[in-house]
N, C-alpha and C positions, 0 to 999 in steps of 0.2 A: 522460775524467774529467768528471763533472758537478759543478760548482763553485758554492758559495754564498759571498758576501762579506758579512760582518756588520760594520757600522760603528756606533759609539756613537750619534751623532745628526747631523742635517743642519740646521744653523742659519745658518752662513756658509761661504763658500768660503775656507778658510784652509789651514794646513799639513797636517793630517790628511786633509782633503778632496782635497788634491793627490795624496796617496797613493792614495786611492780611484780617482781619475781615471786614474792610471798602471796600477793593477792591472786596471781595466776595459779599458784599451787592450790590455794584454797577454792578457787572457782576456775577450774581448767577450761571450761567451755566459754568463758567470757571472750569477747572480741576486743582487740587492742587497737586504739587510735592514738596518734601523736601528730604534732604539727609537722615534723620532719624527722627523718630517720638517717643518721649517718654513722651508726654504730658499726665498728669494725667486725669483720667475720669472726675473729678469734674471741670477741667478748659477747657473742649473741647466744651462747648456749643456754643461758637462763631463760630465754624466750621459748625454748623447746620447739623450734620450728614454726611458731605461730606467726601467721601473716600479720603485718603491721599496716594499718590503713592511715594514709598520710594526707596532709592538706596541700594546697597549691604551693606552699613554701618548699615542698620537696623538690620542685623543679629549679629552684634558685641555685646558681653556682656558688662555690665557696662557703656552703652553709656550715661545714664542720669547723671553720676557722673564724667566720664572721657572723655566726648565728645571733650574737647579742645585738647586732645592728638591725635585725629583723624585728625587734621589739615593738616598733609602732604598727607592724602588720599582723602581729600575733593575735590581738583581739578579733580582727576580721577573720583571720584563718580559723580560730576555734569556733567561731559562730557559723561557719559554713558546713560543719559536720551534720549529718542527718542521723539523729538517734531515734527516730519515730518508731522503729521496730522493737525497741527495747523496753523492758519493764523497769530496769534499774541502770542508772548511769553512775559510775564511780569515777571521780576525778582525783588524780594523784597530782597535787599542785604545789609548785614553788613559784609559778609565774602566772599563766593565764588559763590553764585548763579548767578552773572552776567556772569560767565563763561559758561552759557548754550550755546550749539552749535546750530545755526539756519542757514538756507539757504538763498540766496539772495532773495528768493520769500517770506520770512517771516519777519515780523516786530518784532523787539526785543526792548522793552522799559524797562530800568532798573531804579528802584527807589532805590537810594543808600543812606543808612543811615550814612555810613563812609567808606573810604578806610580802609583796615584791620589795626586797631590801633596798634596791637602788632607786626606787620610786618614792619610798616613804621615809622612815626615820634615819636611814643610812645614805640618803641622797648626797649629803655634803661630803661624807667620807669618800664616797666613790669619785666624786668630781675633783676633789683635792688630790686623790691618788693619781689620777690620769692627767691632771693640770691642763685642761683644754685652754685654748685662746678665748678672748672675751666673746667673740662672735659664736664660736663653737659652744662655749659655755651657755650663751643665751639660747641657742637653738636646742641644746640638750635639756635645759630647764623647762623650756616650753613643751617639748615632747613628753617629759616626765610629768608635767602638769596634766596633759591629756591622758596619759596612762593612769594617773591617780583617779581622775574623774571616771574612767571606764572601770577601773578596778573596784572602786566603791560600789558602782552599780552592779558589777558581776558578783560581788560578795553576797548579794541578796538572792542569787539563783539557786545555790544548794538548799535542800531541805534540812540536811544534817551536816554539821561540820565537825570533823574530828581534828584535833591539834596534836602535833608530834611531841609536845612537852607543855608543862604548865607555863613556861616562859612564853611560848608561842600562843597559848591560850589567852594570856594577858595582852599580847600584841593584837590579836584578833578582836578582843573586846575593845581595845583603845582605838584601833583604826576602822574596823568594820561595824562596831557596835553590835557584834553578834556573840552569842554564847556558844561554847564549843566543849567537847568532851576530850579529855586527854587520852591518847593511845600512843605509847612509846614505840618508835620504829623497831624493826627486827635487827638483831645482831647475831651473826653466825658463829656462835660460841663453840660449835663443833670443829670448824676449821681452825679457829684460833685457840689452840689447845694449851693447857697448863704446862709451864716449865718452871721449876723452882730454882735452878741454878742460874745465876745471872753474871753477865760480864761487867766491865768497869766503864761502859759508855752510856750516855744518854741518847735518846732517839727523838727526833722531830720529823713528822711526816704529814703532808697535807697538799692540796692544790695550792699552787703559788699565785694567790690573788690578794689583793690589798688587805681585806679585812681579817685574813688569817694571821697577820702580824708576824710572819716568819722573820721579818727583819729584826724584831726586838730579840728573838731568841738568838739570832746570829751575833748581834751586838753584845748580848749578855755574855756569851761564851768567849767573845774576843777579850773580855775583861777577866776571864777565868782560864788562863792558858794551861792550867794544870788539869783541867777536866776535858774529857773527850765527848764530842757530839757527832752523831750521824745524822745526815739530812737526806730525806727521801721526798721527792715530789717534782711536779712539773706544772707549768702554766705560764700565764702572761708576764709574770714578774720573775721568771727564771734568770734572765741575765742580771738583773738588779740584785737579786738575792745571792746569786753566786759570787758577785763581786765582794760581798761582805764576808765570805769565808776566810777564816784565819787558819794558822797551821794546825790547830787542834780540832778542826772540823773536817770530817770526811763527807764530801759531797757525792752522792750517788744518782741524783736525778730520778727519773721514772724507774720504778721496779715492779716486777710482777707480784701478784698476791702471795705467791710462795715465798719470794724473797722478803717481802714485807713481813710476813708472819715470822720468818726466821729472826729478823732483826728485832721484832717486838718481843719475841720470846726470850731473847738474850739480854735486852737492854736492862739496866738497873732501874730506869724510870723513863716514862714517856712525857714529853713536854708540849703543852698545848696553850697557845696564847690568844686564841680567837674568842670573840663573843659569838658563840655559835648557837644556832637554833636548837640543836640537840647534841650533835657530836658523837658520831659512831666510832671514830678511831680511838678515843679515850676508853671506850668500852671494849673494843677489840684488844687493846693493850691489857686491860684488867683481866680479860678472858684468858690471856697468856700468863697471868700471875704477875704482871708488871704494874707497879703503882704509877700514878699520874701526878705531875706537877702542873696545875692548871690556873688560868684566870678565873676567879669566882664570879662568873656571870653567865647568863644564858642557860642552856640545858645542862651543862656539866655540873652545875650547882645541884642538880637533881640526881645525877648518875654517879658522882664520886662521893665517897664517905670521907669527910675531913677528919682531922685529928681529935675533934670532940666526940667522935663515934667510938664505941667500944672496940670495933674492928675496922679501923680506918683503911682506906685504899688510896689515899692521896694527900697531897699538900696544896693549898690554895695560895695564890697571891692576889692582892686587892687592886692593883694598878697595872695598867698595860704600859709598863716601862721596863727597860732592860735591867735597871737597878732592882726592881721588885722581883724579877725572875732570878737574879743572882742571890737575893736574900732567901727566896723560896728553895733554891737548890741547896744552899747552906743549911737551911732548916731541915730539909729532907735528909741530908746526910747525918744530921744529929739525931734523928728519930727513925732512921730506916728500919731498925730492928722491929718497930711496932707495925710495920706495914707488911703483913704476911701475904705471900703468893696465893695461899689457899683462900684467904679472905677476899683478895681481889677477884679471883675466879668465881667465888660464890655470889659476889655482888653482880658481876656480869651475867650470870645465868638467869637473873631476873628478867632480862631483856631478850630472850632466845627467839629464834625464828618461830618455833612451835607456839610459844606464848602469843606472838603477834597474830599468827593465823587464827588461833582460837578466839582471841579477843575481837579481831576484826570481824570474824564470822558472826560472833554474838551480837556485835553492834549492828551489823547489817540485817540480820534476821529480826532482831528487836524493832528496828526502824521500819522494816517491811511490814511487820504485824500491825504496828501503830498506824502506818500509812493506809493499810487496807481497812482497818477499823474506822478511820476517818472517812473513808469512801463508802462505808457500809457493806464491805465485802469480807468474807472469811479469808484469813491468810492461808496460803497454800502450804 
């Protein structure tokens, strides 16, 4: 099989890029495409020197900081790629890469992290967070309407859809009316190694964007001055979130993977307030033997074992409010002896890189065999 892997964009090494890394390890001869590539040199090692083929968006200035504003052009850009020489096209998609155009003689497998959040059910949350004026609001809603029409059409292009969680599989069924198979993303449990001795601080780390709800965590600890919080992250909401820091909050901003690992290993608990599609960081924390205090919604409801489990790895709260976080922290402190570091580690190992490569390869070869059978050809 000659394989093309098409990714939305390369700006930072984060969750979806880790999927790219593991797919390229499973299929090292695959060619890599993306709409634009602004990945810093120090974060490119996972590509192993592979050439990245980009679209016309690569020529646009300020793509690293303004790339979200290119959204109206992304459908056109992904449709310009020529995949005619490939047997299999794999799209790794949280935006538009599933819109790759293939022929009836090509197999297209799409690994979907989420239907475009800000175009579908989280549209109002994003618009409220950025508070545009009435004219900008009208223009943005009109553009998002166009994106939804295109996205619905593009969702019919893959032959096989893999979802990164059961939560996303439900969103795919609701929005696209397509069935999908769940394949959890990879977690590097080897790098985030177990440490059983913990310090007396809590850790919150994420990209600082509205839906991560870091503001709620900051507000919660403002009301708990006797408890220490360490905050790691950077993003568009950096200035807003930093202003919320109280005397018991240590603000660190962006940190390297090595530093993040150290803080995860030593934290008494990791706090996560987002409604996330999957949520890799809560699993990285568990790989370190660190329990998680999380909002019980989205992917974390599938990856954290609550107090009703014989070997719990975290505590849930049911509302996205600072008060709910405070109550969950107090509950955690009353039951912390039940949350064993080894149990957290064992739970995280279910999501390893090796497991992802094996399962993804199995899905691809099964789909290829069925595809060839429908065409009346023996699978190679």
